[in-house]
C-alpha positions in Angstrom: 0.0 0.0 0.0 1.4 3.4 -0.9 2.3 6.0 1.7 -0.5 8.6 2.1 0.7 12.1 2.8 -1.2 14.4 5.2 -3.9 16.6 3.7 -2.0 19.8 4.4 1.1 18.5 2.6 -1.0 17.5 -0.4 -2.8 20.9 -0.5 0.5 22.8 -0.3 2.1 20.8 -3.1 -1.0 21.1 -5.3 -1.3 24.8 -4.7 2.4 25.2 -5.7 2.2 23.0 -8.8 -1.0 24.4 -10.1 -0.1 28.0 -9.2 3.6 28.2 -10.1 4.2 25.2 -12.5 1.3 25.1 -14.9 3.7 24.7 -17.9 5.4 21.8 -16.1 2.1 20.0 -15.5 1.3 20.3 -19.2 4.8 19.1 -20.2 4.4 16.0 -17.9 1.0 15.3 -19.5 2.4 15.7 -23.0 5.2 13.2 -22.2 3.3 10.5 -20.4 -0.4 10.6 -21.2 -1.8 8.2 -23.7 -2.7 8.2 -26.5 0.5 10.1 -27.5 -1.1 11.2 -30.8 -3.6 13.5 -29.1 -1.9 16.6 -27.7 -3.1 17.6 -24.2 -4.4 21.2 -24.0 -4.4 21.4 -20.2 -3.2 19.5 -17.2 -3.7 20.0 -13.4 -2.1 18.1 -10.7 -4.9 16.6 -8.6 -3.0 14.5 -6.1 -0.1 12.2 -5.2 0.9 9.4 -2.9 4.1 7.6 -2.1 4.1 5.8 -5.4 3.0 8.4 -8.0 1.7 11.8 -9.0 -1.8 12.2 -10.4 -2.9 14.8 -13.0 -6.2 15.5 -14.7 -5.4 15.9 -18.4 -7.7 17.7 -20.9 -7.6 17.0 -24.7 -10.2 17.3 -27.4 -12.8 18.5 -24.9 -12.5 15.5 -22.6 -10.6 14.8 -19.4 -8.8 11.7 -18.2 -6.7 10.8 -15.2 -2.9 10.4 -15.6 -1.0 8.5 -12.9 2.8 8.6 -13.3 5.0 6.6 -10.9 7.8 8.4 -9.2 11.1 7.8 -11.1 13.1 7.1 -8.0 10.6 4.6 -6.5 8.3 4.9 -3.5 8.6 7.9 -1.2 7.4 8.7 2.4 8.8 12.2 3.2 7.6 15.6 2.0 11.0 16.7 0.7 11.0 13.7 -1.5 7.9 14.9 -3.4 9.8 17.9 -4.8 12.7 15.6 -5.8 10.4 13.3 -7.6 8.4 16.0 -9.4 11.6 17.5 -10.6 12.7 14.0 -11.8 9.4 13.6 -13.7 9.9 17.1 -15.3 13.4 16.1 -16.4 12.2 12.8 -17.7 9.4 14.5 -19.6 11.9 17.0 -21.1 14.1 14.1 -22.2 11.2 12.2 -23.7 10.0 15.2 -25.6 13.5 16.5 -26.6 13.0 19.8 -24.6 15.9 21.5 -22.9 15.1 21.5 -19.2 15.5 24.7 -17.2 18.0 24.8 -14.3 16.7 23.7 -10.9 17.2 25.9 -7.9 
């Protein structure tokens, strides 16, 4: 069973991702959502647990749920969430042939 983070941790991460990283959400959806031949037009992070991040992806007027496992494997601590989201971003850039921006 995956680790479940506290509701306040989830809310803070979602607020940050959906407020400051909307382009990253869309990039992750473009890289990992199927079918790959339909370009996503919007993506919002809706949750996560110790095994994966979850996004609601919009394309062609319909929405679907995208669950992407953390690249480094299961996590249990809040700081690991940032590390794994950054790793997903980097993996999405590599998959799409996009130059990633530097990470602070």
